[in-house]
N, C-alpha and C positions, 0 to 999 in steps of 0.2 A: 040847583041847590037842593031840590026835593030828592033827587037821586042820591046825592051825597049823604043827606041826612038818613035816608032809608038804609043805605049801605053801611054807614058808620054806626047807626043805631041798632042794627040787627046782625051782629057778628055771627051768631049761630046760623042764620039763614044764608049769609054770604058763603059760609063754609060748605053748607049743604049744596047750594047752587053750584059752587065751584067744583065740588066733588062729583056732582051729577054730570056737569059738562065734561070734566076730565074723563070720567068713566065712559061717557058716550063717545067722546073723541077717540079714546083709546080703543074702545070696542070697534068703532068704525074703521080705524086704521088697521086694527088686527084682522077685521073681516076682509078688508080690501087686500091686505097682504096675503091672507090665507087663500082668498079667491084667486089672486094672481099666481100664487105658488101652485095652487091646485090645477089651474088652467095650463100653466107652464109644464107641470109634471104630467098632466094628461096628454099634452102634445108630445112631450118627450117619450112617453110610454107607447104611443101609437106605433104599430109595426107596419111599415109601408107594404110589406108582402102579404099582410093579413088584415087589411082594412075591411070594415063592413061594406057591403055593396052600396048602400045608400050614401055613405061617406065618400067612397071612391067616385060614384056617379056625380055627386055634387062638385067635387074638386075638378073633375073633367069638364063639366058644364061651365064652371067658372073660367077654366082655361080657354075653352072654345069661345066664350064671350069676350075674352081679352084679345083674341087673335083676329087679324084681318084675313081676308080670303087668301092673299098671297102668302101670308105666314103659315096658314093651314096647308096650302099646297106644298110649301117648302118642307114641312115635316115629312112629306112622302118621298123625299129624295135622300139617298146616301151617295155622296160624291167622292171619287178618288181625289186626292190632294191636287193633282194636276189640273182638274177641272176648275179649281178655284183661282188658278192663275195660268191660263193657257198661253199667255204671252211670253212666258219664260222659255228659253231654249230647251230642247229635249235632253241636253246633257246635264241640265240642272237637277239636283237630287231632291229638291223640295223637302228640306229638313228643318226649315224655319218659316215662320209666318212672314208674309210680304204685304205691302200696301194694297196690291191688287186682290189678294185673298180677303183682306178686310172689306174691301169694296164689294166683292162678290157675295160675301156672307150678309152684307147689308141689303143688297139689291135682290139677291136670290137666296133667301134665308133657309138653307137646307137643314134637314133634321139630323143629319149625321155625316161623318166622313169615314173613309176606310184607309188604313195605312198598309203600305207594302214594304218589303225589305229595304227598298231604296229610300224610304222616309225615316228609317230607324237606324240611328248610328250608335248612340250610347244611351244609357239610362237617363242621364241628366238632360241630354238633348231632347229625348222623347218626352219626358215629363214636362219640360219647359214648353215644347211645341204644343202639346195637348192643352196645357193650362192656358196658353195664349189664345188658342182657337176657342176654347170654352169662354174665355173672358170677352172676346170680340162678339161672339154669337149672342143674340138677344135672348134666346132660349137654350137650355142645356142640350148638348149634342150627344147622339150616339157616337162613341169613338170605337170603331170596329177594326177587326183584323182577322185574317185566316190563320188561326193557330190550332191546327189539328193534332200536332205531334207528327213524328216521322219526317218525311220529306217536306211536307207543307207546314212549315213553322217559321213564320216571318221573323219572330223574335228569338226563339231558342236557337235557330240556326246561325245567329250572329253571336259569336263567342264573347263579344264585348258586353252583351246584355246580361250575362251571368244568370240565366234562367235554366230551369231543368229541361234537359233534352231527352225526349222519350223516343223509343223505337217506333216503327210503323204500327198502325193500328191492327194490321194483320198479325203481327207478333203478339200484341196485347190480346187479341181475340183468341189466338192459339193457346193461350194459357187457360182459357175458360174461367178465369178468375174475375168475378164481378167486382171484388174489392180493388183489384188492380185498375179496372176501368174507372171506378169512382176516384181513385187516387189521381189518375190522369186528369180528369175534369177538375177536381178539387185543387190540385197543384197549379195547373195552368190558370185556373180562375183566380187564385190567390196572387200569383205572380204578375199577371197582366193587369189585374185590378190595381195593384200597387203602383203601376206605371201610369194609370189614368184610363185604361180601356174598360169599357162596360158592355161590349158586345163581341162575341166570338162566333165566327162562321164555322162552327163545328158543333157536333160531330157528324161524320159521314154516316148516313143511314142507308147508303147504297150497298148492294151485295156484289161480291166478286163472282158473278155468274158467267162472265165471259173473259177468259184469260187474255184475249186479244183486245180487250177494251183499252183505248188509248188514254183515258182520263182517270179511271178509278184505281185499278190494280191493288197494291198493298195499302192504299188509303182506307179500304173497307175492312171491317173487322172479320168478316167471314163470308162464305158462300151459303152458310146455313142460316136461314132467316130467324130461327128461334135463338140461336147463340148471338147473332148480331143484335137482335132486339134487346137482350139482357144487357149487353155492353153499352149500347146506345143510351138506354135509360139511365144507367149509372153515370155516364159522362155528363148527361144533362143535369142530373141531381148534383154532381160535384161542382160543375161550373156555376149553376144558379144558386147554390149554397154560398157562393162567394160574391153574390150580387153581380154576376156577369151573365147576361142573357145568352142562352145557347141557341143554335140554329141547326135544324135537321136539313140535310141536303143530299141529293137533289131530286125532289119529288117529280114524277112518280117512281123514280128509281132509274139510275143511270148505268148500273153495272152491266147490263146486257147489251148496251149499244156497241156498234162497231165503228162509229165515227165520232169525231171530236167537234162539239158545238162551238169551240173557240175558232174553228177553221171553216165552218160552214154548216149546211143542213145536215141533220142527223135524226134518225127515228128509231123507235123500238116497235116490234111487231107482236108483242105478247098480248094475249086476249085479256079481257077484264077479269075473267075467272082466274087466270094464272097470276095476274097482278095482285089480286086479293089474297091469294094463297101464299105467295112468295114475297114479291117486292114491297107490298104494303106493310108487312109484319113489323119490321124495325120502326117504320114511321108511326104505326099505331102505338107501339111501346113508348116512343118518345112523347107522343101526345098525352098518353096516360101519365107520364112522368111530369107533365106540366110544362113542356118546352115553350119558350116565348116566341120563337120564329120558325117558320118552315120556308126554305128556299125552293122555288119551283124552277125546274130546268127549262131549257129552250128546245128540248127534244120534242119532235112530233110523235104522237101516239096514234098512228094511222088506223090501227085495228080497233081503237076505241072511239075516236072522234070522227073517223071517215074523212079526215082532211089532213093537210100538211101544216096546219096551224101549230106553232110551238105551244107546249104546255103552258108556258108563262103568259100566253095570249088567249087561252081557252077557258071560257066560262064553265064548260063541262068538267074540265079537270079541276079547276080551282073551287068553284061554287058547289057543283053537284057532287063531285067525288070527295075532294079534300074536306070541304066544310060540312056538307049535308050527310054524306055517307060515313066518313071517318069521325065526324063530330068535332073537327078542329075549329076553334073560335078565336085564336090569337093572330099574330101578325103573319101575313103572307108577303114574302119578299121575292122579287124576281132574281134570277141569276144576272150576272153583269150584262147590261144592255149594249155594251160596246163589242160584244162577241159577234163573229161573222154570221152565225145562225140568225142573228137579228139584223145587223147592218147591211147584209146582202139583199134584204127584202123590205126593210122598213126605214123610213126617215126617223131621226130622233124623236120628232114630234108625234108621228103616227105610232111609233112603238110605245111611247109613254101613254097616250090616250087609249090605245087598244088594250094595254096591260091593266090599266085602271078600270076600264069597262069590263074586263074579264074577272076582276075581283082582287087584283094585287093591291096591297097596302103601301109597300115601299118599292121604289124604283131604284135599282142599284146601278150606279156608274153609267148613266146615259152617254152616248157618244158625244153629244153636245148638250150641256146643262141648260143653257139659255133657251135653246129651241124646244127642248122637252118641257121645260117649265112653262114657257109662253104658250105652248100648244094646249096644255091642260087648262090654263087660265082662259084662253080663247074658247075652248070647247064649252066651258061653263057659261061664258057670256053668250055664246050662240045657242045655248040650250041643249047641246049634245051630251053634256054631263051635268048631273044635278049636284048642287053644292052639298046636299044631304049625303051623297055618295062619298064625297071628300070627308065629311064629318065622321062617317062610319070608320074610315081608315085612321083618321087622326085620333079618334077615340081609342082605338086599339093601341096606337103608338104611345099616346099619353099614359094610358093605363100601365103599360109595360115600363115606361120611364119612371113613373111614380113607384111602382112595385119594386123596382131594382135600385131606387134611391138616386137615379140620374137627376130627377127633379125632386128636390127636398120638400118635405111637407110644409115648411114655412116660406116657400117661394111665393112671392106676390102673385105669380101666375095662377096659383090655385085658390086665391082669395076672391071673394065676390067683387064684381066691378062696382066702384063707387057710383052712386046715382046722383052725380053732380055734373054740371056742364063741363067743368074743367077736367074731369076724370073720364069723359067719354072716350073710348078707345078707337071707335071707328064711326065716322059720320056716314049715314046711309046715302049711297049715291044712286042716281038714276042709271038706267042702262046706257043712255047716251053719254053720261059723264064717265062711266067706266070705260066705254069704247074710246072716248077722247083721251083718257089717261093712258090707255093701252097704246094708242097711236103715237102719243108723245114718247112713250117708252121705246117703241120700235124705232122711231126716228133717231133717238139718242143712241140706240144700239147700232144702227147703220153708220152713224157718224163716227162712233168709236172704232168700228170695224175698218172704215175707210182710213182713219188716222193710223191704225196699226199697220195696214197694208202699205201706206205711204212710208212709214218708218222702216218697214221691212225692205222696201225698194231702195230707200236711201242707204240702208245698211249693206245691201248687195253691191 
């Protein structure tokens, strides 16, 4: 009753109180709205390609905190589509996602896939396939392709894809027109990005120094290192301006080789002085242009390393020369690990571990994905590889994926891990528990293999 009396007897006071409350409420709502809008606007305005170092580092650390060890290892693999479903017959074109592919992406969560001509039929089919692969994967994938122009153009050489077909890079180089080289990268980048690709294994930074070379030929811009360097840098800028990561290949330079690493052992005999003066020049230009990836070949460089170890397995080539001498700090990827130069001398597991030990960040197309993946996992459990070494590579991979928009800035992966029991992403396991988990996984793998063999026998 007192309250009613006070309110009814003090009409002026009631108005003032109401006005004040309304003003405060309005101000509070307005402030919240403005803050939300400002935050949203600030997030929208962030440029993934030009994030401040501190912001990028924090996002990457958040992502690492979210990931299990197996998920981090997975980021270091780019698999050909066939590896995701090896049970299918060889005649199968692998042009759509299968149940086995979904299972593989769950159990062996690779960081990317590579498409070949056989996987690309029409624009609609390609877009659908890529979207479904991305949807199934827990984390955004690198979707890669060899789209150099000329003869090596998995997309443009299919008339149904309706993309621009360029002449060989030797013809482009012969024009000495840097704008033309930029146009190649810019056009290819724009067209393949529209299909869902975000990584191109191009441009060729090799020189055509040996006319009898069985691999390079007219894929190279020139035999002149300075001209090739200018062309390579422009293609890199064109591709990456369209948010498609470019890749220089094949370090330390494949142009002078006389044999094909697809078919077996091959080496180059140039001295380090010659390599610095000639072969390294286009690679240095690409590095200065900010290239995201460099592919290291399986060539032995006997005159430099004093061994027949492939460059892709050599700490001297990757760490001392490419990283320390040339100053390259982005992703190092191996050439395809299913090539004879590797499979004739290494098991899938040994090849994977040796390449990582040497400094490779991404392992391309291992002969057997499960064996290669499991070997790295086991090497960490055994103490032969340090998990910090894995984190180094995954940091480079995540940085590139963020920079090119593969991982969007609002992806939960980049947000801090919630400090609650329910949101804990990975429970710390003892070494014994990890070994036990690994043993169970291997037993499951053996059972699956036995079942497949039995099915194959029945089929015959």
